[in-house]
C-alpha positions as CSV (number, residue, x, y, z in Angstrom):
1,M,27.2,-13.1,-15.1
2,H,29.4,-13.0,-12.0
3,V,31.5,-9.8,-11.8
4,T,34.3,-9.0,-9.4
5,S,35.9,-5.6,-9.0
6,G,36.3,-2.8,-6.6
7,Q,33.6,-1.4,-4.4
8,P,32.0,2.1,-4.6
9,E,31.8,4.4,-1.6
10,H,28.7,3.8,0.5
11,W,27.5,6.9,2.3
12,R,25.1,7.4,5.2
13,Y,21.8,8.9,4.3
14,A,22.5,12.3,6.0
15,G,25.8,12.6,4.2
16,F,24.2,11.8,0.9
17,M,21.6,14.5,1.4
18,D,24.3,16.9,2.2
19,E,25.9,16.2,-1.2
20,V,22.5,16.8,-2.9
21,R,22.1,20.1,-1.0
22,E,25.7,21.1,-1.9
23,I,25.0,20.6,-5.6
24,E,21.7,22.4,-5.4
25,V,23.0,25.4,-3.5
26,R,26.6,25.9,-4.6
27,R,26.9,24.2,-8.0
28,K,24.3,26.1,-10.0
29,E,25.9,25.0,-13.3
30,R,25.1,21.4,-12.5
31,S,21.8,19.6,-12.4
32,F,20.5,16.1,-11.9
33,A,19.4,13.6,-14.5
34,F,17.0,11.2,-12.8
35,I,17.3,7.6,-13.9
36,L,14.3,5.6,-12.7
37,G,14.0,1.9,-12.7
38,A,11.1,-0.4,-12.2
39,G,11.6,-0.3,-8.5
40,A,10.4,3.3,-8.4
41,S,7.0,2.1,-9.7
42,V,6.4,-0.5,-7.0
43,T,4.4,1.8,-4.8
44,S,2.2,2.6,-7.8
45,G,1.1,-1.0,-7.8
46,I,3.3,-2.0,-10.8
47,P,5.3,-5.1,-9.9
48,S,9.0,-5.0,-10.1
49,G,11.0,-6.8,-12.7
50,E,12.2,-9.2,-10.0
51,H,8.6,-10.0,-9.1
52,L,7.6,-10.6,-12.7
53,A,10.7,-12.7,-13.4
54,R,9.9,-14.9,-10.4
55,K,6.2,-15.2,-11.4
56,W,7.1,-16.2,-15.0
57,L,9.8,-18.6,-14.0
58,T,7.3,-20.3,-11.6
59,E,4.8,-20.6,-14.5
60,L,7.6,-22.1,-16.7
61,H,8.5,-24.6,-14.0
62,G,4.9,-25.7,-13.6
63,R,4.6,-26.3,-17.4
64,R,8.0,-27.8,-18.3
65,C,9.5,-29.5,-15.3
66,H,8.8,-33.3,-15.5
67,D,11.3,-34.7,-13.0
68,G,10.3,-33.0,-9.8
69,S,13.5,-30.9,-9.5
70,S,13.4,-27.6,-7.6
71,L,12.7,-24.3,-9.3
72,E,16.3,-23.2,-8.9
73,T,17.9,-26.4,-10.1
74,W,15.5,-26.7,-13.0
75,A,16.0,-23.1,-14.2
76,E,19.7,-23.3,-14.4
77,A,19.7,-26.5,-16.4
78,A,16.6,-26.1,-18.6
79,L,17.0,-22.4,-19.4
80,G,20.8,-22.3,-19.6
81,L,21.0,-19.6,-16.9
82,D,24.6,-19.8,-15.7
83,E,25.1,-19.3,-12.0
84,F,21.4,-18.8,-11.5
85,T,20.0,-18.5,-7.9
86,L,16.6,-17.4,-6.9
87,D,17.8,-14.5,-4.9
88,R,19.3,-13.1,-8.2
89,V,16.2,-13.8,-10.3
90,G,15.8,-10.2,-11.3
91,E,19.2,-10.2,-13.1
92,F,17.8,-12.8,-15.5
93,Y,14.6,-11.0,-16.4
94,P,15.3,-10.7,-20.2
95,A,16.1,-14.4,-20.5
96,I,13.1,-15.5,-18.5
97,F,10.8,-13.2,-20.5
98,E,12.1,-14.6,-23.7
99,A,11.6,-18.2,-22.5
100,R,8.1,-17.6,-21.0
101,F,6.7,-15.9,-24.2
102,R,8.8,-17.7,-26.8
103,G,6.8,-17.9,-30.1
104,D,4.2,-15.4,-28.9
105,P,5.9,-12.2,-27.8
106,E,2.6,-10.3,-28.2
107,A,1.3,-12.3,-25.3
108,G,4.2,-11.0,-23.2
109,F,3.5,-7.4,-24.1
110,A,-0.2,-8.0,-23.3
111,A,0.8,-9.4,-19.9
112,L,3.0,-6.4,-19.2
113,E,0.2,-4.0,-20.3
114,A,-2.2,-5.8,-17.9
115,E,0.2,-5.4,-15.0
116,M,0.3,-1.6,-15.7
117,D,-3.4,-1.1,-16.5
118,D,-5.3,1.4,-14.4
119,K,-2.3,2.0,-12.1
120,E,-2.1,5.5,-10.6
121,P,1.2,7.2,-10.0
122,S,2.4,7.1,-6.5
123,L,3.1,10.1,-4.3
124,G,6.8,9.9,-5.3
125,Y,5.9,10.7,-8.9
126,S,3.8,13.7,-7.9
127,L,6.8,15.0,-5.9
128,L,9.1,14.3,-8.8
129,A,6.8,16.3,-11.1
130,E,7.0,19.2,-8.7
131,I,10.8,19.1,-8.9
132,L,10.8,18.9,-12.7
133,Q,8.4,21.8,-13.0
134,R,9.9,24.2,-10.4
135,S,13.6,23.5,-10.3
136,R,16.5,23.3,-12.8
137,H,16.5,19.5,-12.6
138,K,14.4,18.7,-15.6
139,V,15.5,15.4,-17.0
140,V,14.3,11.9,-16.2
141,V,15.9,10.2,-19.2
142,T,15.2,10.7,-22.9
143,S,15.2,9.1,-26.3
144,F,17.1,11.8,-28.2
145,V,17.4,15.3,-26.8
146,R,19.8,18.2,-27.1
147,G,22.4,18.4,-24.4
148,Q,20.8,21.6,-23.0
149,V,17.0,21.6,-22.2
150,S,14.8,24.0,-20.3
151,R,11.6,22.1,-20.0
152,P,11.0,18.7,-18.3
153,V,11.7,15.7,-20.4
154,V,10.6,12.1,-19.6
155,A,11.5,9.1,-21.8
156,K,12.1,5.4,-21.6
157,V,15.4,3.8,-22.5
158,H,13.8,0.7,-23.9
159,R,11.1,2.6,-25.7
160,D,7.5,2.9,-24.9
161,L,5.8,-0.4,-24.1
162,L,2.9,0.1,-26.5
163,L,5.0,1.4,-29.4
164,N,8.0,-0.9,-29.6
165,P,8.4,-3.2,-26.6
166,R,11.9,-4.6,-25.9
167,N,12.1,-7.2,-23.1
168,D,14.0,-10.1,-24.6
169,R,17.8,-10.4,-24.4
170,A,18.5,-9.0,-27.8
171,G,16.3,-6.0,-27.2
172,V,17.4,-5.2,-23.6
173,D,21.1,-5.9,-24.1
174,E,21.6,-3.5,-27.0
175,L,21.2,0.3,-26.7
176,D,20.5,2.1,-30.0
177,Q,23.3,4.4,-31.2
178,G,20.9,7.4,-30.9
179,W,20.4,6.7,-27.2
180,T,24.1,6.3,-26.6
181,E,24.9,9.7,-28.1
182,A,22.0,11.4,-26.4
183,L,22.9,10.0,-23.0
184,R,26.6,11.0,-23.4
185,R,25.6,14.6,-24.2
186,L,23.1,14.5,-21.3
187,F,25.6,13.4,-18.6
188,Q,28.2,16.0,-19.7
189,H,26.0,18.6,-18.0
190,R,24.1,16.5,-15.4
191,T,24.8,14.2,-12.5
192,P,23.0,10.9,-12.8
193,L,20.7,10.2,-9.8
194,V,19.6,6.6,-10.0
195,I,16.5,5.4,-8.2
196,G,14.9,2.0,-8.3
197,Y,17.1,0.6,-11.1
198,G,18.5,-2.8,-10.5
199,G,21.0,-2.8,-13.4
200,N,19.6,-6.1,-14.7
201,D,19.5,-5.2,-18.4
202,G,22.5,-5.2,-20.6
203,S,21.9,-2.0,-22.5
204,L,22.0,0.8,-20.0
205,M,24.5,-1.0,-17.9
206,S,26.8,-1.6,-20.9
207,F,26.6,2.1,-21.6
208,L,27.5,3.0,-18.0
209,E,30.4,0.6,-18.2
210,Q,31.7,2.5,-21.3
211,L,31.7,5.9,-19.6
212,S,34.7,7.4,-17.8
213,P,34.5,9.8,-14.9
214,A,35.2,12.7,-17.4
215,D,32.0,11.9,-19.3
216,M,29.7,13.2,-16.6
217,A,29.2,16.2,-14.4
218,G,30.0,14.7,-11.0
219,R,29.9,11.2,-9.7
220,P,26.8,9.1,-10.2
221,L,24.6,8.8,-7.1
222,W,22.9,5.4,-6.8
223,C,20.0,4.9,-4.5
224,Y,18.8,1.4,-3.6
225,R,16.1,0.2,-1.2
226,E,17.3,-0.8,2.2
227,G,18.1,-4.5,2.3
228,A,18.5,-4.8,-1.5
229,P,22.0,-3.5,-2.4
230,P,23.1,-3.3,-6.1
231,N,24.6,-6.4,-7.7
232,D,28.3,-7.0,-8.4
233,R,28.1,-5.6,-11.9
234,V,26.6,-2.3,-10.8
235,R,29.1,-1.9,-7.9
236,A,32.0,-2.5,-10.3
237,A,30.8,0.1,-12.7
238,L,30.2,2.6,-9.9
239,A,33.6,2.0,-8.4
240,R,35.2,2.8,-11.7
241,L,33.1,6.0,-12.0
242,N,33.8,7.1,-8.4
243,G,30.1,6.6,-7.7
244,I,28.2,6.7,-4.4
245,T,25.6,4.2,-3.1
246,V,23.1,5.0,-0.4
247,A,20.2,3.0,1.1
248,I,16.8,4.6,1.0
249,A,13.5,3.5,2.6
250,G,11.6,3.6,-0.7
251,F,10.9,5.8,-3.7
252,D,8.1,7.8,-2.0
253,E,10.0,8.4,1.2
254,F,13.1,9.4,-0.7
255,M,11.2,11.9,-2.8
256,L,9.9,13.5,0.4
257,S,13.5,14.3,1.4
258,L,14.5,15.3,-2.1
259,V,11.6,17.7,-2.8
260,E,12.4,19.5,0.4
261,V,15.9,20.3,-0.9
262,L,15.3,20.8,-4.6
263,S,11.9,22.6,-4.3
264,P,12.0,24.1,-0.8
265,D,8.9,26.3,-1.3
266,F,6.7,23.3,-2.0
267,D,3.7,23.0,0.2
268,L,2.6,19.3,0.3
269,T,-0.9,20.1,1.6
270,R,-1.6,22.3,-1.4
271,G,-0.6,19.5,-3.7
272,A,-4.0,17.8,-3.6
273,D,-5.7,21.0,-4.6
274,A,-3.4,21.3,-7.6
275,L,-4.4,17.9,-8.7
276,K,-8.1,18.7,-8.8
277,D,-7.7,19.6,-12.5
278,L,-7.1,15.9,-13.1
279,G,-10.2,15.0,-11.1
280,E,-11.3,14.8,-7.5
281,R,-10.4,11.1,-7.4
282,R,-6.8,11.8,-8.2
283,A,-6.7,14.5,-5.5
284,A,-8.3,12.1,-3.0
285,S,-5.8,9.4,-4.0
286,Y,-2.9,11.8,-3.4
287,R,-4.2,12.6,0.1
288,Q,-4.7,8.9,0.8
289,Q,-1.1,8.1,-0.3
290,V,0.3,10.8,2.0
291,E,-1.7,9.6,5.0
292,T,-0.9,6.0,4.4
293,L,2.8,6.8,4.1
294,Q,2.7,8.9,7.2
295,A,0.9,6.2,9.2
296,G,3.5,3.6,8.1
297,M,6.4,5.8,9.2
298,N,4.7,6.6,12.5
299,R,3.8,3.0,13.2
300,T,7.5,1.9,13.6
301,P,9.4,4.3,15.9
302,D,12.6,2.3,15.7
303,T,13.5,3.0,12.1
304,S,16.4,3.7,9.9
305,E,18.1,7.0,9.3
306,A,16.4,7.2,5.9
307,V,12.9,6.7,7.3
308,E,13.6,9.2,10.1
309,A,14.7,11.8,7.5
310,A,11.6,11.2,5.5
311,R,9.4,11.5,8.6
312,N,11.1,14.8,9.6
313,A,10.8,16.2,6.0
314,L,7.1,15.3,6.0
315,T,6.6,17.0,9.4
316,R,8.3,20.2,8.3
317,T,6.3,20.5,5.1
318,I,3.1,19.9,7.0
319,E,3.9,22.7,9.4
320,K,4.1,25.1,6.5
321,G,0.5,24.6,5.5
322,D,-2.5,26.5,6.7
323,E,-5.1,24.4,4.8
324,W,-7.6,22.1,6.6
325,W,-5.5,19.1,5.5
326,S,-2.4,20.4,7.2
327,W,-4.2,20.3,10.5
328,E,-5.5,16.8,9.7
329,L,-2.0,15.6,9.0
330,R,-0.7,17.2,12.2
331,A,-3.4,15.4,14.2
332,N,-2.6,12.1,12.4
333,A,1.0,12.4,13.4
334,E,0.2,12.7,17.1
335,A,0.0,9.5,19.1
336,D,-1.3,11.1,22.4
337,L,-5.1,11.3,22.2
338,D,-5.4,14.4,24.3
339,R,-2.8,16.2,22.2
340,K,-4.6,15.0,19.1
341,T,-7.8,16.5,20.4
342,E,-6.1,19.8,21.1
343,I,-4.7,19.9,17.5
344,Y,-8.2,19.4,16.1
345,E,-9.5,22.1,18.3
346,E,-6.7,24.5,17.3
347,G,-7.5,23.7,13.7
348,I,-11.2,24.4,14.0
349,K,-10.5,27.6,15.9
350,A,-8.4,28.7,12.9
351,L,-10.8,27.3,10.3
352,P,-14.2,27.3,12.1
353,N,-16.2,26.6,8.9
354,S,-14.1,23.8,7.4
355,P,-16.5,20.9,6.7
356,Q,-13.6,18.6,6.2
357,L,-11.9,19.3,9.5
358,L,-15.2,19.3,11.4
359,G,-16.2,16.0,9.8
360,N,-12.9,14.3,10.5
361,F,-12.9,15.6,14.1
362,A,-16.4,14.1,14.4
363,N,-15.2,10.7,13.2
364,F,-12.3,10.9,15.7
365,Q,-14.7,11.7,18.6
366,W,-17.0,8.9,17.7
367,I,-14.7,6.1,16.6
368,V,-11.6,6.8,18.8
369,R,-12.9,8.7,21.9
370,D,-16.4,7.3,21.9
371,D,-17.8,10.8,22.8
372,R,-21.0,10.3,20.9
373,D,-22.8,13.6,21.8
374,R,-19.8,15.7,20.8
375,A,-19.4,13.7,17.6
376,E,-23.0,14.3,16.7
377,N,-22.6,18.0,17.3
378,L,-19.6,18.1,15.1
379,Y,-21.4,16.2,12.3
380,R,-24.2,18.7,12.4
381,R,-21.8,21.6,12.3
382,A,-19.9,20.0,9.3
383,I,-23.2,19.6,7.4
384,E,-24.3,23.1,8.2
385,A,-20.9,24.4,6.9
386,D,-21.4,22.5,3.6
387,P,-24.8,20.7,3.2
388,K,-23.6,19.2,-0.1
389,Q,-20.5,17.4,1.1
390,A,-21.3,13.7,0.4
391,N,-18.6,12.4,2.7
392,N,-20.0,14.0,5.9
393,L,-23.6,13.1,5.0
394,G,-22.6,9.5,4.6
395,N,-20.6,9.4,7.8
396,Y,-23.4,11.0,9.8
397,A,-25.7,8.4,8.3
398,N,-23.4,5.6,9.6
399,F,-23.5,7.2,13.0
400,L,-27.3,7.5,13.1
401,M,-27.6,3.8,12.0
402,T,-25.2,2.3,14.5
403,V,-25.3,4.7,17.5
404,R,-28.7,6.4,17.5
405,V,-30.5,3.5,15.7
406,D,-32.4,6.2,13.8
407,H,-32.8,4.1,10.7
408,D,-35.2,6.4,8.8
409,R,-33.0,9.5,9.3
410,A,-29.9,7.5,8.4
411,E,-31.5,6.3,5.1
412,E,-32.5,9.9,4.3
413,L,-28.9,11.0,4.6
414,Y,-27.5,8.1,2.6
415,R,-29.9,9.0,-0.2
416,R,-28.9,12.7,0.0
417,S,-25.2,11.8,-0.1
418,I,-25.7,9.6,-3.2
419,E,-27.9,12.2,-4.9
420,I,-25.1,14.8,-4.4
421,D,-22.4,12.4,-5.6
422,P,-23.8,9.3,-7.4
423,K,-20.3,7.8,-7.9
424,Y,-19.1,8.2,-4.3
425,A,-18.2,4.5,-3.7
426,T,-17.9,4.8,0.1
427,T,-21.5,5.9,0.6
428,L,-22.8,3.6,-2.1
429,S,-21.2,0.6,-0.3
430,N,-22.3,1.8,3.2
431,Y,-25.9,2.3,2.0
432,A,-25.7,-1.2,0.6
433,N,-24.7,-2.5,4.0
434,F,-27.6,-0.6,5.5
435,L,-30.0,-2.3,3.1
436,R,-28.5,-5.7,3.7
437,Y,-28.3,-5.6,7.5
438,V,-31.1,-3.2,8.5
439,R,-33.7,-3.4,5.7
440,S,-32.9,-7.0,4.5
441,D,-33.4,-5.7,1.0
442,H,-30.8,-7.9,-0.7
443,D,-31.7,-7.1,-4.3
444,R,-31.2,-3.4,-3.8
445,A,-28.1,-4.0,-1.7
446,G,-26.6,-6.1,-4.5
447,Q,-27.3,-3.3,-7.0
448,L,-25.6,-0.7,-4.8
449,Y,-22.6,-2.9,-4.2
450,R,-22.1,-3.2,-7.9
451,R,-22.6,0.5,-8.5
452,A,-19.9,1.2,-5.9
453,I,-17.4,-1.1,-7.6
454,E,-18.3,0.3,-11.0
455,A,-17.7,3.8,-9.6
456,D,-14.3,2.8,-8.2
457,P,-13.0,-0.6,-9.2
458,K,-10.1,-0.3,-6.7
459,H,-12.2,0.7,-3.6
460,A,-11.0,-2.0,-1.1
461,H,-13.9,-1.3,1.3
462,A,-16.5,-1.7,-1.4
463,L,-14.9,-4.8,-2.9
464,G,-14.7,-6.4,0.6
465,N,-18.3,-5.6,1.5
466,Y,-19.6,-7.0,-1.7
467,A,-17.5,-10.1,-1.2
468,S,-19.0,-10.6,2.2
469,F,-22.5,-10.2,0.8
470,L,-21.8,-12.7,-1.9
471,T,-20.5,-15.2,0.6
472,D,-23.3,-14.9,3.2
473,I,-26.3,-13.9,1.1
474,R,-25.7,-15.3,-2.3
475,G,-23.5,-18.3,-1.4
476,D,-21.1,-17.4,-4.3
477,Q,-17.8,-18.2,-2.7
478,D,-15.8,-18.3,-5.9
479,R,-16.8,-14.7,-6.9
480,A,-16.4,-13.6,-3.3
481,E,-12.8,-14.9,-3.2
482,E,-12.0,-13.1,-6.4
483,L,-13.3,-9.8,-4.9
484,Y,-11.4,-10.3,-1.7
485,M,-8.2,-10.8,-3.6
486,R,-9.0,-7.6,-5.6
487,A,-9.6,-5.7,-2.4
488,I,-6.3,-6.8,-0.9
489,E,-4.4,-6.0,-4.1
490,A,-6.0,-2.5,-4.1
491,D,-5.0,-2.0,-0.4
492,P,-2.7,-4.7,1.1
493,R,-3.3,-3.0,4.6
494,D,-7.1,-3.3,4.6
495,V,-7.6,-5.3,7.8
496,N,-11.3,-5.8,7.2
497,A,-10.7,-7.4,3.8
498,L,-7.8,-9.5,5.2
499,G,-9.9,-10.6,8.2
500,N,-13.0,-11.4,6.2
501,Y,-11.1,-13.2,3.6
502,A,-9.5,-15.3,6.4
503,C,-13.0,-16.2,7.5
504,L,-14.0,-17.3,4.0
505,L,-10.8,-19.4,3.6
506,L,-11.5,-21.0,7.0
507,Q,-15.0,-21.7,6.0
508,L,-13.5,-23.5,3.0
509,L,-11.2,-25.4,5.3
510,R,-8.1,-23.9,3.6
511,T,-6.5,-23.4,7.0
512,G,-3.0,-22.6,5.8
513,E,-4.2,-19.7,3.6
514,A,-6.6,-18.6,6.3
515,R,-3.8,-18.5,8.9
516,E,-1.7,-16.3,6.6
517,M,-4.5,-13.8,6.0
518,A,-5.5,-13.7,9.7
519,C,-1.9,-13.1,10.8
520,R,-1.5,-10.4,8.3
521,A,-4.6,-8.7,9.5
522,R,-3.6,-9.0,13.2
523,A,-0.2,-7.4,12.4
524,L,-1.9,-4.3,11.0
525,V,-4.6,-3.8,13.6
526,T,-4.3,-0.6,15.7
527,G,-6.5,-0.2,18.7
528,R,-9.2,-2.5,20.0
529,S,-11.7,-3.4,17.3
530,Q,-14.2,-6.0,16.3
531,V,-11.9,-7.1,13.4
532,E,-9.1,-7.8,15.9
533,A,-11.5,-9.9,18.0
534,E,-12.7,-11.8,14.9
535,V,-9.2,-12.5,13.7
536,L,-8.1,-13.9,17.1
537,L,-11.2,-16.2,17.1
538,Y,-10.2,-17.4,13.6
539,L,-6.7,-18.1,14.7
540,A,-8.0,-20.1,17.7
541,L,-10.2,-22.1,15.4
542,I,-7.3,-22.7,13.0
543,A,-5.2,-24.0,15.9
544,Q,-8.0,-26.4,17.0
545,L,-8.4,-27.7,13.4
546,N,-4.6,-28.3,13.2
547,G,-4.4,-30.0,16.5
548,R,-2.6,-27.1,18.2
549,S,-3.3,-25.2,21.4
550,A,-5.7,-22.3,21.0
551,R,-4.8,-20.9,24.5
552,Q,-2.6,-18.0,23.2
553,S,-5.2,-16.7,20.7
554,L,-8.0,-17.1,23.2
555,G,-5.9,-15.4,26.0
556,C,-5.4,-12.4,23.7
557,L,-9.1,-12.4,22.8
558,K,-10.0,-12.5,26.5
559,A,-8.1,-9.2,26.9
560,V,-9.8,-7.6,23.9
561,I,-13.2,-8.6,25.1
562,T,-12.4,-7.4,28.7
563,E,-11.2,-4.0,27.4
564,G,-14.2,-3.6,25.1
565,F,-14.6,-2.4,21.5
566,R,-17.2,-1.0,19.2
567,R,-19.3,-3.7,17.7
568,G,-20.7,-3.9,14.2
569,Y,-22.8,-6.2,12.0
570,W,-21.4,-9.7,11.4
571,S,-22.4,-13.4,11.8
572,F,-20.4,-16.6,12.4
573,A,-23.3,-18.9,11.6
574,A,-22.0,-20.1,8.2
575,L,-18.4,-20.5,9.6
576,F,-19.5,-22.3,12.7
577,A,-21.7,-24.7,10.7
578,V,-18.6,-25.9,8.9
579,V,-15.9,-25.7,11.6
580,L,-17.5,-26.6,14.9
581,P,-18.3,-30.2,13.9
582,R,-14.6,-30.7,13.2
583,I,-13.3,-29.6,16.6
584,P,-13.6,-31.6,19.9
585,E,-17.2,-31.8,21.1
586,D,-16.3,-30.5,24.5
587,E,-14.9,-27.3,23.0
588,R,-17.8,-26.3,20.8
589,A,-20.0,-24.6,23.4
590,L,-17.1,-22.4,24.5
591,F,-16.4,-21.3,20.9
592,E,-20.1,-20.6,20.3
593,A,-20.1,-18.4,23.5
594,V,-16.9,-16.7,22.4
595,G,-18.4,-15.9,19.0
596,A,-21.6,-14.5,20.7
597,A,-19.4,-12.2,23.0
598,V,-17.4,-10.9,20.0
599,L,-20.6,-9.8,18.4
600,D,-22.5,-8.6,21.5
601,A,-20.9,-7.0,24.5
602,A,-23.8,-8.1,26.7
603,K,-22.8,-11.7,26.1
604,G,-19.3,-11.3,27.6
605,A,-20.4,-12.2,31.1
606,E,-21.8,-15.6,30.0
607,L,-18.2,-16.7,29.2
608,E,-17.5,-16.9,32.9
609,R,-19.6,-20.1,33.2
610,F,-16.8,-21.9,31.3
611,A,-14.0,-23.2,33.5
612,E,-11.7,-23.2,30.5
613,W,-12.3,-19.5,29.9
614,Q,-11.7,-18.7,33.6
615,A,-8.4,-20.6,33.5
616,L,-7.2,-18.7,30.4
617,P,-4.3,-16.2,31.0
618,V,-5.2,-12.6,30.0
619,L,-2.5,-11.9,27.4
620,P,-1.7,-8.5,25.9
621,P,-3.6,-8.2,22.7
622,D,-0.3,-7.8,20.8
623,H,1.3,-10.8,22.4
624,P,3.3,-12.8,19.8
625,L,1.4,-15.9,18.7
626,E,3.2,-19.0,17.9
627,I,0.6,-19.8,15.2
628,C,1.8,-16.6,13.3
629,T,5.5,-16.9,14.1
630,G,6.1,-20.6,14.1
């Protein structure tokens, strides 16, 4: 499969977007035909072809390899994959699919269907839909269409998965004649803009290799994710077609830049309202996707040109809006807490009766600024503005439970919230926590946890809370582990799920897996919090169990305890019962005291009676830990 030929031109991101802008503004006779590969669906939770190929190959190796040879060596010999290497596994997807599901192709199609089940389109697809609807660029790729179209057309080169799946070598390597003719006519009027396609099948690549530069309107533009350039075969085809390659940060980030050029009147903050016709959950998912993407781009200031362009495009579209959410996004983008406060105040001055903005500002004042009186005032204003908004009622109930310790009033508000929205998973899960920790009503708590997950099977917070309940109250560690994995799959950045799963794994003495989860959680923590303190304690215990020094983890934890953080409900009793007997006896009392201080600020002073604690260096909480890097 090795191909050698010339190299296409590789452009900087800014120059590439200039080319897109040139076509949009000055070449009105020309439009784009979007060619989307599996890579464009990764942010929708659908695994890439490379991921699936590696997964299936690992399964084959586990079943068929009898001589102990490595995965790479075995694959080349046993499957006849010439010049196979693991870093090129995606190129061999058809052959691996064929080998994995030989004799039972229906099982393969069922496996693919399961991978795509219940997946929601990512932000990038919402932005692409905007472009298709409002611009002249209306083609994604089609089965058989006329050369000229005026309405958006979306189709799949290898046919619909459920109608006629084609994943083996014969199916993927041959493109039907109808497709060939349709695509030829399509490209006569359109410039191919390729996103997330690895070129690992034979059919579409064979077709591209047959084209000449005269067969298409302009040169093909090939976008690939930073760090994953196209393979030799793709580069050879692009070089012959005078194509261009450009590195992008990801599908969603790229579509932010693209929609700004191809649909300049688009208001991102109104997009969620437009999706309400598909259900409030879809609109909420859209908002969450935008906020998660924004947080990710803001978290790493030293970024590539592509990320910086996406961040700037997002900032510009946010500034167009006058909705409550545009103010929320402006506040989210600001790192300085005083300036963030000013933005909220400006937003509330412009929209004094916005329950969403008042409620979010209340959350900020409580959780970030710890201004409890102002937070409570804002919660009350938010509920007065809209007494039937379940979110604000539930958040105020959380505040009353943990800050004011007004349990009766808190329970009243939890019930009101659920009465208004019986399927609001967040309040269902939080009320279940209340019943578990405050009322000790475990049967009702279990019922509410299950209702929350039934209402939203991908609600990471609800899944993680129920997993914790099953571990500590029901002792069902197997079911708990399943739920933690579901929570992390639903939201790989959920630090609570990662941290609590690390605790369970540590309790099961699976220290390697526990270390991985704890390190992932620590890398995602922002600001001082109880989960940060818990994770540092777990890493210290893991170090002890593995015969390594715990000084680094404890030194960072010492800084976190000294700075202070908002405590919540948790217990180390089950964990300590398993782990402490396995560490040196002279260390056990210190770890018990550290655990008490993590859960109760008043216990922090008691740590000073330990000479080992006094001797610890106070390390910055984000100090690199050898246990996570070594």
